[in-house]
N, C-alpha and C positions, 0 to 999 in steps of 0.2 A: 299582852300572850301571844303568839302567834297559835294558830287553832290547826290540827291536823286532823279533817274529817276521816280520811281512810289509811288504813294502814299501808307498810310498804310493800310495794307489790312484788319484788324479789328479796326473800330472805335470804342473801349473802351469808350472814354469818350465826346460821342455826349449828348446831353443834355437831351435824353430820358432816355440813359443810367444810367447816372447820378443821376437821379431820382428817378430810380428803384434799383439804389444801394443803395443811400439815404434810400428810404424806409425799402431795406431788413437790410440795417445796425442797423436803427432807431426799427426795430424788434427788431431786436436780441438784443441790447442793452437795451431796456424797458424791453424783457423778464425776460434777466439779472437781472434789478434792481426788479422786483417785486418778483422773484425767493429768491433772497437774503435776499428783506423785509420779507416776507412773511414765507419760508421755513429754510432759515440760509444755511450753512452749517455744512455738517456730519464729524464734526471736529475731528482729530485723537487724540491720548494723545499725541502729543509735544503740542498742545496749548490747551486741557482741563485737560492737567492732569491726573494721574491715574495708572494703572499696566494694562500692555498689557504681555500677554502671549502668544506664536505660542509650541503648542501640538501637537509630534506626536504619531501614534498606528499603532499597529501591525497589523493589519485588517478596515477596514472602520469603521467610530467613529459615536456615537449613542448620537446626537446630545442634544435627549430630557434626555437621563441618566445623561451625562455629567450636563447641564443645573441643574436637581434634586440631584445629590450628591455636587453640588456647594452653593444650596438654605439648602441642610441639612447640611452643614457647617458655614452654617452664612451669606451666599456672595449672597443673593437672590438677588441682581441687578446686577449680573453679566453677560454681554454679551454674547452668544459663538456662533459661525458662522462657517461654513465649509470654509478653507483657500487654495482652489485651488485643491489639491488631496484630493480625498473622505479620507484618514486617516490623514490627516494635520486638528487642529482645532487652531483659535484664540480667546480667552478669554480676554475679556476686562472686569474692573473693576474700580470704581470711587477711588478716592484715601482712604486708610486705613492709619488707625490709630495705630501706634506702631512700632515697628524696623522692618527694612526690611527684616531682615534677615531671624526672625521668621516668618515673612508673608509670605516668598517665600518657607519656609519649609513647613509649614501648606497648602500653596495649593499643592507643587509637592504631601505631603501625600497626599490629595485630591484626586488629578487628579489621581495619582498611586494605590490607593486604589480602584476604580472603574475597571482596565481592568490592565494584567498585559500587559509587554510590551512596557508602556508609555515611551515617552522621552520627557522631558522639554529642548525644541528644542532653545526657546528665553525666556528672560524675561526683561521687562523693566519699571522701577519707572522714572514718572516722576509729580514732586511737582504742582499743581495750580497756585501757583505763577509764576514757571518759564514759565509753559503754557501763560501766561496771558502776561509777557514780551516779547515770542517766537513772540504771534499772533501780538504785537504793535511796532516790530522791522521789522520781514516780510513785515505790511505794510510801514512800513517808508521806507524800502529798495526800495520799489516802487516806492513811492514819490520822492523819491530821483534821482533815475535811471531815472526815466523821465525827472527831470528836470535840472540836467544833461546836457540828450541826446538832453534838448530843445537847451540850450545854447552852445553845441557843432555843430548842425546845422546851428545852426544862424549865429556864426564864419564860419562854412566851405561852407554857401551858401547864406542864407536871409532871415529876421524873417520869411518871406511866408510860405518859403520851409518850416522851422523848426514846426511854428503850425501844417503843415500838417503832417509832420513826428511823431509830440507829440499825436495831435489824430490818428493818424492809430495806435500807439502804447498803447495809452487807450484802444480803442477799440478793441485790441485783447486782452489786459488784463479783461479786463470787460468782456467778451465774455468767454473766457475761464473759467475762476473762474466761472458765470455764468452757465456756461454748468453741471459743477462739483455741484453744488446746486440745479441743474432741476432734473439732474439726481439719485442727492442721493449718487456718489461716495464719497468715503474718502478723507479727506485735509489735507495733512501733509508737513511734512517743503519741503519733497520732491517735494511735488507738485509746493510748493511755487519758489523751485529753477526751476524748471520746465518751470513758468510761466517768468522768471527773464530771463530763457534763451529764452523764446519765442522772451520779447523783443530783447535782443541782436540777434538774426535772423532775425527777421521783421526789424530793423535797418537796418542792412547788405543789405535785399535786398532794400530797399527804396534809401538809398544813393548809392548804383547803380546806381539804377535809372534815381536820381535826377542828378547824375554826369553826363548822358545822357544827359538827357532833358536840361541841363546848355552848354552840346558841340551844340544841335543843334539849340538852341537857337540863339546861332552868326553863326552855319555855312548856316541855313534855312534862313538868312533875308528875311523880308518882308511877311513870312508866320507865320498864326496868330498862339497866343500860345497854343490853343487846338490842332494844327494839329500838330505843332511841339512836344507838348508832345505825342501824340498816335503815330508819327512816333518813337519817343525813345521806350518807351513803347512795340511795336511792335519789335522793334531788340534788345530790352532784352527776349523778350518770350521766346526765344530756351533756354536762361540760365536759366531764373525762374524757368519752367518747368523741366529739367533737373536738377537742383538742389535742388527740391522740393522731384521730384519722390525717387530721390536717399535717401535724407532724410529718407522720409516715409517708405519705403523700410527695412532699418536697424531700425527703432522706430517699426514699426508691428514685424518684427522680436523680438525685444526685449520685445513686449509686448506677444507673445507666448508664449516665451521659455526665458523669463528672471523671472517666478515666479511672481504671488501675490502681495509678497510685492513691488515689482518693478513697478507694473499695472498701479496704478496712476501716475508715474513718465511719464509712454509711453505715457498714453490716455492724457495727458494735453502738452506734448510735439507734439502731433500728431494731434490735435485740435487748436492746436496755431499758428503750420506749414500752415494747411492747410485757416485759416481765414486770420496768416499774410502775405500768400501770395495773396489771394483778396485784402486785405487792403492796401496792397502797389499800387495797382492800382485807387483801389475804396474810399479810404479815405485818404491815402497821397496826392496822385497827383490831386484827383479833387476839395481835400482843397485848395490847393495851387490855382488852376485854379479858386476857387469859390473868390478867395482873389483877383483876378485878376493881379498873376504873369506874368511878362512877362521880355525882354532881357535889359529895361531900371533898373529893380531892381538889375543885378548883374554887372551893370557899378560902379565901385567905383567913389566915387566922384573925382573930382580935386581939391585938397586942395591948389594949389597956382595958383591965378587966372591969374597972370601972364604968365601960360602957355596956356593960352585958345587962344593967339595969333600963337601959334606955332604950333595950331589945322591943320590939313589937310582943 
């Protein structure tokens, strides 16, 4: 049996701190739901359908002139915005009727007529039907992922741990998506991929913590579940901090150097990892503790009654 001479240095799961964490989590989740219900998400072309053009200019782009040129050409609903550098512009258009090649040629002619040295770097066409299907499949992917995770953790540990893990992962996904709604950031398929990656990252962190908690439930006999879980979290704290910080360093570099096209993906992962680290302690573990998890929950029942007499 592994002996612990000193008690946990940080009381993560005290009653007061759990209440504060619950209030923080509820505030974040409610704010996310309110924003999603009132403001919604700034869906990218992946979900709404339409045309997306990335245009490069030889010098700083005049956004007002570009909007005027597109309006004169019959594209009054075009959205024009800077895309990172001053000489790069992103143009969004709703779905257009007609041949794709003709639309592409007409848009290219309109944009290049305004200024020499204009380069059409990227053109994407997505139909509204495809966008709707992608939105449904993205939501379905998250639901299926959470259900499969619940089953996995229940088989690996116990249903109380499983409930804590799924509560933490749902918390992470809702808050990350809510962050994009509150700040009006573009939400596309890369963000959906980032949210799914956050679920995987947070699950790994949670399972490692649960594994140590299970070990300590048996190693520290006679100790309360709260004390054993506190010791386990403190033992994993250095590993959690090192993993989180190194991952965040990579993501910050990706955000600063990766360009505007990858920025939403990087932001989603940064927010998700910060929230996921918090939820592994104050949502997953606290939920399991609220369900009165203890060492007896992890002992497999004896299926053969005749073996009871052989127990010491």
